[in-house]
N, C-alpha and C positions, 0 to 999 in steps of 0.2 A: 412559788408556781412557775415552771418555764412551757411558754406554750408555743408551739411550731406552727407561727404564722403563715409559713409556705403554704401549708396544707388547708389554710382557711379560705373561706370562700368571702371575695372582698365585693362591695356593691359600690356605686357611685352615688355620691349625694345627689337628691333631688333638687337642691339649691345649684348645682353646678351647671346646669342646663347646657347649652350649646355654644358656651364660651371660648372653644376653641383649646381645650386641653387645660384648663386651670379646674383641675377636679379633686376631690377630696373622697377618698374611698374608705367605707367602714367595715369592718367584720367583727364576729361576735364566736368567743370561744372561751372555754372553762370561766364562764360568769366573768368574762373581760372584754371589754370592747377596744379593738384597734382602730388605730386613723392614720392613715399615711397619704402621700402625693401620689396620684396615679401616674404622675409623669417620672417616677422613679419609685418603681415598685419593690425593687430589692433594698432600697435605702432604710433608715429608720424609720421607726413609727411610733406612734403615742400612744401608750396604754390605759385605760382607766377601769376602775372596778364598776361593775353595772349601775350600783347607786350611784354613784358620781357621774356616770353619764348621764342617769335620767334626770339629776339634778341640774347638770348644764343645760340640757335641752329645755328643762322647765323655766330656767333664768331667762332675762331680759337681755343680759349681758351680750351675748352672742349675736343680736339682732340689730345691733346698732352699728 
């Protein structure tokens, strides 16, 4: 499945705070979650299945 991420509504992570540009953005489309660097919106993004994203958010690995 190809998703046109240029049409997606991207949201900055609440964990990015006001750190001066070091932001991660996420978008939801077609049952997938896209993750990109807000400093390079035209650059590559990571794409996760919805269930994989939920598992990632529930894990303790990313909180270290």
